[in-house]
N, C-alpha and C positions, 0 to 999 in steps of 0.2 A: 343392362340398365341404361335407360335413356334419360339424361339430365338436361334440364333447361339451360340454354346458353348463358342467361343472366345469372343463374345460380352458380355455374362454373366460374364465371367472371368474379362473383362475390367471394367464392372460396379461394381463388387465386390471389385476389387483393388482400384477403385476410391473412393468407400464408405469407405474403410479401411483407405485410406490416409486422407479423410476428418475427420474421427474420431480421428486419430492420431494428426492432426493439431489442432482440437478442444481441445484435452487433453493438448497439449503443451501450447496453449493459456491460458487455465484455470490454469495450473501450473505456468506460468509466471506471470499472474495477481495475483495469490494467494501469490507468493513470494514477489511481489512488495508491496502488501498490508501489509504483515507481516513486511517487512523492514521499511515501512512508520510508522507502529505502534511502532516499536522498536525505531525509531528516535524520534518520538513524546514522548515516554516514558522517553527517556534520558534527555530531556529538563525539567529542574525543573520549575514548575510554579512560577510566581512572587508572593512573599508574599505581602499582601496588605500593602501599605505604603512604600514599598521598591522600589527603582528605578530599572528598568529592563535594562537600557542602560549602556554604559560604561563611561558616563559623571557623574561627582560628582554633586549631587543635593545641593541646597542651604538649604534645610530643614534637621534638624537632623533626623536620621532614628530611634532613640530610642524614645519611648513614654515618654512624660514629664508629671509628675503628676500635677493635677489641684491644684491651690493655694486657 
């Protein structure tokens, strides 16, 4: 099969653009995942028995010794 040189150049350029777009997509998704992990890491996990909201609870937060 004999292809025209201009057509070969167009196909090569199209493939290069596809590879660049795929790399950009991968870089963007990776940075989004990294940012999400960083945000999740900043949030401190709730200590068991401690309220996680901003309203005061009715129960004391300190452990009371058994009598």
